[in-house]
GUPA-182793 format. One record per residue: x, y, z of N, C-alpha, C in turn; chain. Coordinates in steps of 0.05 Angstrom, whole numbers, plus 5000, padded with zeros to 4 digits. Example, Ala and Ser with C-alpha at 12.3 -4.5 7.8 and 13.67 -1.06 7.14 Angstrom:
<atoms>
+------+------+------+-------+-------+-------+------+------+------+--------+
: n_xx : n_yy : n_zz : ca_xx : ca_yy : ca_zz : c_xx : c_yy : c_zz : cadena :
+------+------+------+-------+-------+-------+------+------+------+--------+
: 5264 : 4886 : 5156 :  5246 :  4910 :  5156 : 5264 : 4934 : 5156 :      A :
: 5257 : 4955 : 5142 :  5273 :  4979 :  5143 : 5258 : 5001 : 5157 :      A :
+------+------+------+-------+-------+-------+------+------+------+--------+
</atoms>
This chain:
<atoms>
+------+------+------+-------+-------+-------+------+------+------+--------+
: n_xx : n_yy : n_zz : ca_xx : ca_yy : ca_zz : c_xx : c_yy : c_zz : cadena :
+------+------+------+-------+-------+-------+------+------+------+--------+
: 3770 : 3335 : 0433 :  3777 :  3352 :  0411 : 3781 : 3380 : 0421 :      A :
: 3803 : 3393 : 0411 :  3810 :  3420 :  0419 : 3804 : 3440 : 0397 :      A :
: 3792 : 3463 : 0404 :  3785 :  3483 :  0385 : 3791 : 3511 : 0396 :      A :
: 3804 : 3528 : 0379 :  3809 :  3556 :  0387 : 3791 : 3573 : 0370 :      A :
: 3776 : 3591 : 0384 :  3758 :  3610 :  0370 : 3755 : 3635 : 0387 :      A :
: 3742 : 3655 : 0375 :  3736 :  3679 :  0390 : 3715 : 3673 : 0411 :      A :
: 3716 : 3687 : 0433 :  3694 :  3685 :  0453 : 3671 : 3702 : 0442 :      A :
: 3647 : 3696 : 0453 :  3623 :  3710 :  0445 : 3610 : 3721 : 0470 :      A :
: 3590 : 3739 : 0466 :  3576 :  3749 :  0489 : 3562 : 3727 : 0505 :      A :
: 3555 : 3706 : 0492 :  3542 :  3683 :  0505 : 3561 : 3669 : 0524 :      A :
: 3587 : 3674 : 0522 :  3608 :  3662 :  0539 : 3613 : 3678 : 0564 :      A :
: 3601 : 3702 : 0567 :  3607 :  3720 :  0589 : 3604 : 3707 : 0617 :      A :
: 3583 : 3693 : 0621 :  3579 :  3681 :  0648 : 3601 : 3661 : 0653 :      A :
: 3608 : 3645 : 0634 :  3629 :  3625 :  0637 : 3656 : 3639 : 0642 :      A :
: 3661 : 3661 : 0627 :  3686 :  3676 :  0630 : 3688 : 3688 : 0658 :      A :
: 3667 : 3700 : 0667 :  3667 :  3712 :  0694 : 3671 : 3690 : 0715 :      A :
: 3658 : 3667 : 0711 :  3662 :  3644 :  0730 : 3692 : 3636 : 0730 :      A :
: 3705 : 3636 : 0707 :  3733 :  3628 :  0705 : 3750 : 3648 : 0721 :      A :
: 3745 : 3674 : 0717 :  3759 :  3694 :  0732 : 3755 : 3691 : 0762 :      A :
: 3731 : 3686 : 0771 :  3725 :  3683 :  0799 : 3739 : 3658 : 0810 :      A :
: 3739 : 3636 : 0795 :  3752 :  3612 :  0803 : 3782 : 3616 : 0805 :      A :
: 3793 : 3632 : 0787 :  3822 :  3638 :  0787 : 3829 : 3654 : 0811 :      A :
: 3812 : 3673 : 0819 :  3818 :  3689 :  0843 : 3818 : 3672 : 0868 :      A :
: 3798 : 3654 : 0870 :  3797 :  3635 :  0892 : 3822 : 3618 : 0893 :      A :
: 3831 : 3608 : 0870 :  3855 :  3591 :  0869 : 3879 : 3607 : 0877 :      A :
: 3882 : 3632 : 0867 :  3905 :  3649 :  0874 : 3905 : 3655 : 0904 :      A :
: 3883 : 3661 : 0916 :  3882 :  3667 :  0944 : 3889 : 3642 : 0961 :      A :
: 3879 : 3619 : 0953 :  3885 :  3594 :  0967 : 3914 : 3587 : 0966 :      A :
: 3927 : 3594 : 0944 :  3955 :  3587 :  0940 : 3975 : 3609 : 0947 :      A :
: 3965 : 3631 : 0958 :  3982 :  3653 :  0967 : 3998 : 3667 : 0946 :      A :
: 3986 : 3669 : 0922 :  4000 :  3683 :  0900 : 3985 : 3709 : 0894 :      A :
: 3996 : 3727 : 0879 :  3982 :  3752 :  0873 : 3955 : 3747 : 0861 :      A :
: 3936 : 3764 : 0869 :  3908 :  3759 :  0861 : 3898 : 3782 : 0844 :      A :
: 3882 : 3775 : 0823 :  3868 :  3796 :  0808 : 3847 : 3808 : 0826 :      A :
: 3850 : 3833 : 0831 :  3830 :  3848 :  0847 : 3814 : 3865 : 0828 :      A :
: 3788 : 3865 : 0831 :  3770 :  3883 :  0815 : 3776 : 3882 : 0785 :      A :
: 3779 : 3857 : 0774 :  3784 :  3856 :  0746 : 3762 : 3871 : 0731 :      A :
: 3770 : 3882 : 0709 :  3752 :  3901 :  0694 : 3734 : 3885 : 0675 :      A :
: 3709 : 3882 : 0682 :  3690 :  3867 :  0666 : 3685 : 3881 : 0639 :      A :
: 3687 : 3908 : 0639 :  3683 :  3923 :  0614 : 3705 : 3917 : 0594 :      A :
: 3729 : 3913 : 0604 :  3752 :  3906 :  0586 : 3747 : 3879 : 0573 :      A :
: 3735 : 3860 : 0587 :  3729 :  3834 :  0576 : 3708 : 3837 : 0554 :      A :
: 3687 : 3852 : 0560 :  3666 :  3857 :  0540 : 3678 : 3871 : 0515 :      A :
: 3695 : 3890 : 0519 :  3708 :  3904 :  0497 : 3725 : 3885 : 0480 :      A :
: 3740 : 3867 : 0494 :  3756 :  3847 :  0480 : 3738 : 3830 : 0462 :      A :
: 3715 : 3821 : 0473 :  3697 :  3804 :  0458 : 3687 : 3819 : 0433 :      A :
: 3678 : 3844 : 0437 :  3667 :  3860 :  0415 : 3688 : 3865 : 0393 :      A :
: 3713 : 3869 : 0402 :  3735 :  3874 :  0382 : 3747 : 3849 : 0371 :      A :
: 3737 : 3826 : 0379 :  3748 :  3800 :  0370 : 3777 : 3796 : 0379 :      A :
: 3783 : 3805 : 0403 :  3810 :  3804 :  0414 : 3812 : 3783 : 0437 :      A :
: 3790 : 3771 : 0444 :  3791 :  3750 :  0464 : 3784 : 3723 : 0451 :      A :
: 3799 : 3703 : 0460 :  3797 :  3676 :  0449 : 3793 : 3656 : 0471 :      A :
: 3782 : 3633 : 0462 :  3778 :  3611 :  0481 : 3789 : 3586 : 0468 :      A :
: 3799 : 3569 : 0484 :  3806 :  3542 :  0475 : 3786 : 3523 : 0489 :      A :
: 3771 : 3509 : 0472 :  3752 :  3490 :  0482 : 3762 : 3462 : 0479 :      A :
: 3758 : 3446 : 0499 :  3765 :  3418 :  0498 : 3738 : 3403 : 0503 :      A :
: 3730 : 3387 : 0484 :  3705 :  3372 :  0486 : 3682 : 3391 : 0494 :      A :
: 3680 : 3414 : 0480 :  3659 :  3434 :  0483 : 3659 : 3448 : 0510 :      A :
: 3680 : 3446 : 0525 :  3683 :  3460 :  0551 : 3705 : 3481 : 0548 :      A :
: 3700 : 3505 : 0557 :  3721 :  3526 :  0556 : 3743 : 3518 : 0576 :      A :
: 3767 : 3513 : 0565 :  3789 :  3505 :  0581 : 3807 : 3528 : 0589 :      A :
: 3808 : 3548 : 0572 :  3825 :  3571 :  0577 : 3815 : 3595 : 0560 :      A :
: 3818 : 3619 : 0570 :  3812 :  3643 :  0555 : 3836 : 3661 : 0556 :      A :
: 3839 : 3677 : 0535 :  3861 :  3696 :  0534 : 3854 : 3719 : 0515 :      A :
: 3866 : 3742 : 0519 :  3862 :  3765 :  0502 : 3888 : 3772 : 0489 :      A :
: 3886 : 3785 : 0466 :  3910 :  3794 :  0452 : 3908 : 3824 : 0446 :      A :
: 3931 : 3835 : 0440 :  3934 :  3863 :  0431 : 3956 : 3863 : 0410 :      A :
: 3957 : 3884 : 0394 :  3978 :  3888 :  0375 : 3996 : 3911 : 0383 :      A :
: 3988 : 3924 : 0404 :  4004 :  3946 :  0415 : 3999 : 3947 : 0445 :      A :
: 4020 : 3954 : 0460 :  4018 :  3956 :  0489 : 4037 : 3977 : 0499 :      A :
: 4032 : 4002 : 0489 :  4050 :  4024 :  0494 : 4053 : 4032 : 0523 :      A :
: 4032 : 4029 : 0539 :  4034 :  4037 :  0567 : 4053 : 4019 : 0582 :      A :
: 4052 : 3993 : 0577 :  4069 :  3974 :  0592 : 4096 : 3970 : 0578 :      A :
: 4096 : 3968 : 0552 :  4121 :  3962 :  0537 : 4136 : 3987 : 0527 :      A :
: 4122 : 4010 : 0529 :  4134 :  4036 :  0523 : 4150 : 4036 : 0497 :      A :
: 4176 : 4044 : 0499 :  4194 :  4046 :  0476 : 4199 : 4020 : 0463 :      A :
: 4194 : 3997 : 0476 :  4199 :  3971 :  0465 : 4177 : 3963 : 0445 :      A :
: 4154 : 3976 : 0447 :  4131 :  3970 :  0430 : 4135 : 3984 : 0403 :      A :
: 4142 : 3968 : 0383 :  4147 :  3979 :  0356 : 4129 : 3967 : 0335 :      A :
: 4106 : 3956 : 0344 :  4087 :  3945 :  0325 : 4096 : 3918 : 0314 :      A :
: 4114 : 3904 : 0328 :  4125 :  3880 :  0317 : 4118 : 3855 : 0333 :      A :
: 4097 : 3857 : 0351 :  4091 :  3835 :  0368 : 4061 : 3832 : 0372 :      A :
: 4053 : 3808 : 0380 :  4026 :  3803 :  0390 : 4030 : 3800 : 0421 :      A :
: 4012 : 3813 : 0436 :  4014 :  3814 :  0465 : 3991 : 3797 : 0477 :      A :
: 3998 : 3779 : 0495 :  3979 :  3762 :  0508 : 3971 : 3775 : 0535 :      A :
: 3945 : 3775 : 0540 :  3934 :  3786 :  0565 : 3912 : 3769 : 0577 :      A :
: 3907 : 3772 : 0602 :  3884 :  3760 :  0616 : 3881 : 3730 : 0609 :      A :
: 3901 : 3715 : 0614 :  3901 :  3686 :  0610 : 3889 : 3673 : 0635 :      A :
: 3867 : 3659 : 0631 :  3853 :  3646 :  0653 : 3847 : 3617 : 0646 :      A :
: 3855 : 3599 : 0664 :  3851 :  3570 :  0660 : 3827 : 3561 : 0676 :      A :
: 3811 : 3545 : 0664 :  3789 :  3531 :  0678 : 3802 : 3512 : 0699 :      A :
: 3794 : 3514 : 0724 :  3806 :  3497 :  0745 : 3806 : 3467 : 0738 :      A :
: 3787 : 3458 : 0723 :  3786 :  3430 :  0714 : 3810 : 3422 : 0698 :      A :
: 3822 : 3442 : 0685 :  3845 :  3436 :  0666 : 3872 : 3445 : 0677 :      A :
: 3872 : 3454 : 0703 :  3898 :  3463 :  0714 : 3918 : 3440 : 0715 :      A :
: 3943 : 3446 : 0711 :  3964 :  3426 :  0711 : 3969 : 3412 : 0685 :      A :
: 3954 : 3419 : 0664 :  3956 :  3405 :  0639 : 3973 : 3421 : 0619 :      A :
: 3985 : 3443 : 0628 :  4003 :  3460 :  0612 : 3989 : 3469 : 0586 :      A :
: 3964 : 3477 : 0589 :  3949 :  3487 :  0566 : 3960 : 3513 : 0555 :      A :
: 3976 : 3527 : 0571 :  3989 :  3551 :  0560 : 4004 : 3545 : 0535 :      A :
: 4015 : 3521 : 0532 :  4029 :  3512 :  0508 : 4011 : 3515 : 0483 :      A :
: 3986 : 3509 : 0486 :  3967 :  3512 :  0464 : 3962 : 3542 : 0457 :      A :
: 3961 : 3559 : 0478 :  3958 :  3587 :  0474 : 3983 : 3598 : 0459 :      A :
: 4007 : 3590 : 0468 :  4031 :  3598 :  0455 : 4033 : 3589 : 0427 :      A :
: 4026 : 3564 : 0421 :  4027 :  3554 :  0394 : 4009 : 3571 : 0376 :      A :
: 3985 : 3577 : 0386 :  3966 :  3593 :  0371 : 3979 : 3621 : 0366 :      A :
: 3990 : 3633 : 0387 :  4002 :  3660 :  0385 : 4026 : 3661 : 0366 :      A :
: 4042 : 3640 : 0366 :  4065 :  3639 :  0347 : 4054 : 3638 : 0319 :      A :
: 4035 : 3620 : 0313 :  4024 :  3618 :  0287 : 4011 : 3645 : 0279 :      A :
: 3997 : 3657 : 0297 :  3984 :  3683 :  0292 : 4005 : 3705 : 0286 :      A :
: 4026 : 3705 : 0301 :  4048 :  3724 :  0297 : 4060 : 3720 : 0269 :      A :
: 4065 : 3696 : 0262 :  4077 :  3690 :  0235 : 4058 : 3698 : 0213 :      A :
: 4033 : 3692 : 0216 :  4013 :  3699 :  0195 : 4011 : 3730 : 0192 :      A :
: 4017 : 3744 : 0213 :  4015 :  3774 :  0213 : 4042 : 3787 : 0211 :      A :
: 4063 : 3771 : 0204 :  4090 :  3781 :  0200 : 4101 : 3796 : 0225 :      A :
: 4095 : 3785 : 0248 :  4105 :  3797 :  0273 : 4128 : 3780 : 0283 :      A :
: 4147 : 3792 : 0298 :  4171 :  3778 :  0305 : 4171 : 3768 : 0334 :      A :
: 4150 : 3773 : 0350 :  4151 :  3765 :  0377 : 4123 : 3761 : 0389 :      A :
: 4122 : 3745 : 0410 :  4098 :  3742 :  0427 : 4108 : 3754 : 0454 :      A :
: 4093 : 3773 : 0464 :  4100 :  3786 :  0489 : 4078 : 3783 : 0510 :      A :
: 4086 : 3784 : 0535 :  4066 :  3783 :  0556 : 4079 : 3795 : 0581 :      A :
: 4062 : 3800 : 0600 :  4071 :  3809 :  0626 : 4057 : 3792 : 0647 :      A :
: 4070 : 3790 : 0670 :  4059 :  3775 :  0693 : 4068 : 3787 : 0718 :      A :
: 4057 : 3779 : 0741 :  4065 :  3790 :  0766 : 4094 : 3787 : 0772 :      A :
: 4108 : 3809 : 0778 :  4136 :  3808 :  0784 : 4142 : 3793 : 0811 :      A :
: 4122 : 3793 : 0828 :  4126 :  3780 :  0854 : 4116 : 3751 : 0855 :      A :
: 4115 : 3738 : 0832 :  4107 :  3710 :  0831 : 4128 : 3695 : 0815 :      A :
: 4150 : 3687 : 0828 :  4171 :  3673 :  0813 : 4162 : 3647 : 0800 :      A :
: 4143 : 3634 : 0812 :  4134 :  3608 :  0800 : 4121 : 3612 : 0773 :      A :
: 4104 : 3633 : 0770 :  4091 :  3637 :  0744 : 4112 : 3647 : 0724 :      A :
: 4131 : 3663 : 0733 :  4152 :  3672 :  0715 : 4168 : 3648 : 0704 :      A :
: 4175 : 3630 : 0722 :  4190 :  3605 :  0713 : 4173 : 3588 : 0695 :      A :
: 4147 : 3587 : 0701 :  4128 :  3571 :  0684 : 4130 : 3582 : 0655 :      A :
: 4127 : 3608 : 0652 :  4128 :  3619 :  0625 : 4155 : 3616 : 0612 :      A :
: 4176 : 3619 : 0628 :  4203 :  3614 :  0617 : 4207 : 3586 : 0608 :      A :
: 4192 : 3567 : 0620 :  4195 :  3538 :  0612 : 4184 : 3534 : 0584 :      A :
: 4169 : 3553 : 0574 :  4158 :  3551 :  0546 : 4176 : 3567 : 0527 :      A :
: 4198 : 3579 : 0537 :  4217 :  3593 :  0519 : 4216 : 3623 : 0521 :      A :
: 4199 : 3634 : 0538 :  4199 :  3663 :  0542 : 4224 : 3672 : 0556 :      A :
: 4233 : 3696 : 0548 :  4257 :  3708 :  0560 : 4249 : 3732 : 0577 :      A :
: 4263 : 3736 : 0599 :  4259 :  3760 :  0616 : 4268 : 3784 : 0601 :      A :
: 4252 : 3805 : 0601 :  4260 :  3831 :  0589 : 4266 : 3851 : 0611 :      A :
: 4247 : 3856 : 0628 :  4252 :  3875 :  0651 : 4228 : 3874 : 0670 :      A :
: 4232 : 3885 : 0694 :  4211 :  3890 :  0712 : 4201 : 3918 : 0709 :      A :
: 4175 : 3923 : 0712 :  4163 :  3949 :  0708 : 4138 : 3951 : 0725 :      A :
: 4134 : 3974 : 0737 :  4109 :  3979 :  0752 : 4091 : 3997 : 0735 :      A :
: 4067 : 3988 : 0731 :  4048 :  4003 :  0713 : 4040 : 4029 : 0726 :      A :
: 4034 : 4049 : 0710 :  4024 :  4074 :  0720 : 3995 : 4072 : 0729 :      A :
: 3986 : 4091 : 0745 :  3958 :  4092 :  0754 : 3943 : 4110 : 0734 :      A :
: 3935 : 4098 : 0712 :  3922 :  4112 :  0690 : 3896 : 4099 : 0682 :      A :
: 3876 : 4115 : 0675 :  3851 :  4105 :  0666 : 3853 : 4090 : 0639 :      A :
: 3876 : 4092 : 0626 :  3880 :  4078 :  0601 : 3883 : 4048 : 0606 :      A :
: 3889 : 4040 : 0631 :  3892 :  4012 :  0638 : 3867 : 4002 : 0653 :      A :
: 3860 : 3977 : 0649 :  3839 :  3965 :  0666 : 3847 : 3968 : 0695 :      A :
: 3828 : 3971 : 0713 :  3832 :  3976 :  0741 : 3852 : 3955 : 0753 :      A :
: 3849 : 3930 : 0745 :  3866 :  3909 :  0757 : 3895 : 3910 : 0747 :      A :
: 3901 : 3928 : 0728 :  3928 :  3930 :  0718 : 3942 : 3956 : 0726 :      A :
: 3930 : 3971 : 0744 :  3942 :  3997 :  0753 : 3960 : 3993 : 0777 :      A :
: 3983 : 4007 : 0777 :  4003 :  4006 :  0798 : 4011 : 3977 : 0805 :      A :
: 4016 : 3962 : 0785 :  4022 :  3934 :  0787 : 4051 : 3928 : 0780 :      A :
: 4066 : 3915 : 0798 :  4093 :  3908 :  0791 : 4093 : 3883 : 0773 :      A :
: 4104 : 3887 : 0749 :  4103 :  3866 :  0729 : 4131 : 3857 : 0720 :      A :
: 4132 : 3833 : 0710 :  4155 :  3824 :  0695 : 4147 : 3822 : 0666 :      A :
: 4163 : 3833 : 0648 :  4157 :  3832 :  0619 : 4173 : 3809 : 0607 :      A :
: 4159 : 3793 : 0591 :  4170 :  3769 :  0579 : 4166 : 3769 : 0549 :      A :
: 4185 : 3757 : 0534 :  4183 :  3757 :  0505 : 4191 : 3730 : 0494 :      A :
: 4177 : 3722 : 0474 :  4184 :  3698 :  0459 : 4189 : 3706 : 0430 :      A :
: 4213 : 3703 : 0421 :  4220 :  3710 :  0393 : 4209 : 3689 : 0374 :      A :
: 4195 : 3699 : 0353 :  4183 :  3681 :  0333 : 4203 : 3676 : 0310 :      A :
+------+------+------+-------+-------+-------+------+------+------+--------+
</atoms>
């Protein structure tokens, strides 16, 4: 049985374990790696009810965060008309099952409920495989962008070459 709900403080150990497992997976596969991910950003997302989990049979299969504005990365394109997906991490036990489709289904429904016209996300510009993966779900390439070195961004998102992707709802 699959369930989408907000993460809680009691999930923090599991969430950190997922991030650590993801870093190990990324290093092993030679793809860009989350360095020094910002644990405070995760706690803030939990407190603001902006982080979600998908559980399958009572096991966290994937976590993701959302925003309703992303002015630093999307700049002039951010017009308050989208939900933004961030920090998507898959439990290694569930890799290869295309669970991102469940995240996207949830995000599309959420966008429609909130009268938003798009689901947006960014990913590493130097990882063509992940870009193609997201495109396989219907995301379109918008542009490449390197983030500024600003304290307004979590440490792991500073000076990062990104590809911006959008799914029209």
